[in-house]
N, C-alpha and C positions, 0 to 999 in steps of 0.2 A: 505494500501501500505506499509505502515511503518513494518511490521510487514514482508509482504515477503523481506525488505532489511536484516531488524533483522533478520529473516531466511539463509539469503543466506550470512550475515557477519560469523555468527555461524560455518554454514556450512565451507566457507573455510576456519575459524580461526582451527576447527576440523579436517579436509584436511591438514591443514600445518603443525599443530603438530604432525600428523601420517607420511606423507613425512618424517617432521623433523626426528624423532625417527627414522624412518627406515633409513638414509640415516647413522643417528649416527654409528646407532647396524651392517652397512655394514662395515663403516671404522673400527668399534671395531674389526669385525668379520676380518678382511685382516691385520689388525696390530697383531693379536696375530696369525694369520696364520705364519707368518712373526717372530716372536718371537719364540714362537713354532718348525721353522724351523730352525729357526740360531741354536735354542742350543739342537735341539732334537741329535745331538749325545753324549750326556753329559746324557741320558735316557737310561739304560740297554735294549738291545735287549732280547726280550724272546726269548727263545730255545726251534725249531719244536720238539714235539715228533712221534719218529719213531717210527712203532711198533715191539714190539720183532718176534725173524726169528722165534722164537720154540710156538707162539701159530699164531695160523691163526685166521684173523680177522674175517671174515666168515665161513659157512660152507660151503666145495663145490657143495653141494644138491640143492643151490642154494640161503644159503645167509640166511633162516627165519630158526626160531624157533618155531616146529608145534606146541611144548606149546601155546605160543604168539597166533597163530596164529590161533587154535581152542579155544582161550580164545575171541579175540576180531571176529571171525564168531560167536558165541553163544550170546556175547555181542547186534551184531546185530541183531541177529535174536529173540533177546528175546524183545529188541526194538521194531524191526517194528511188533510183535505177539501185545505186548500190544498198540502201536499206534493207529493199524487195529478196537481194538474194542469200 
């Protein structure tokens, strides 16, 4: 009977440590969020790059490079052929 009580005490101690750690971690995250929010204006904004107007980002015929599609199709065909052996 003594071993059961010792096991329960050990279990409660372990659960208490985990609970304490999680509470401290949550408090630290809240603190860090407040500090970074307060001083966020000091950090530079990263500019968003716009695509150049002279060069289209995708081909008008579907947007996929034909060589790339052919290479992927060949790789899939070869993989399926080797797997079925």
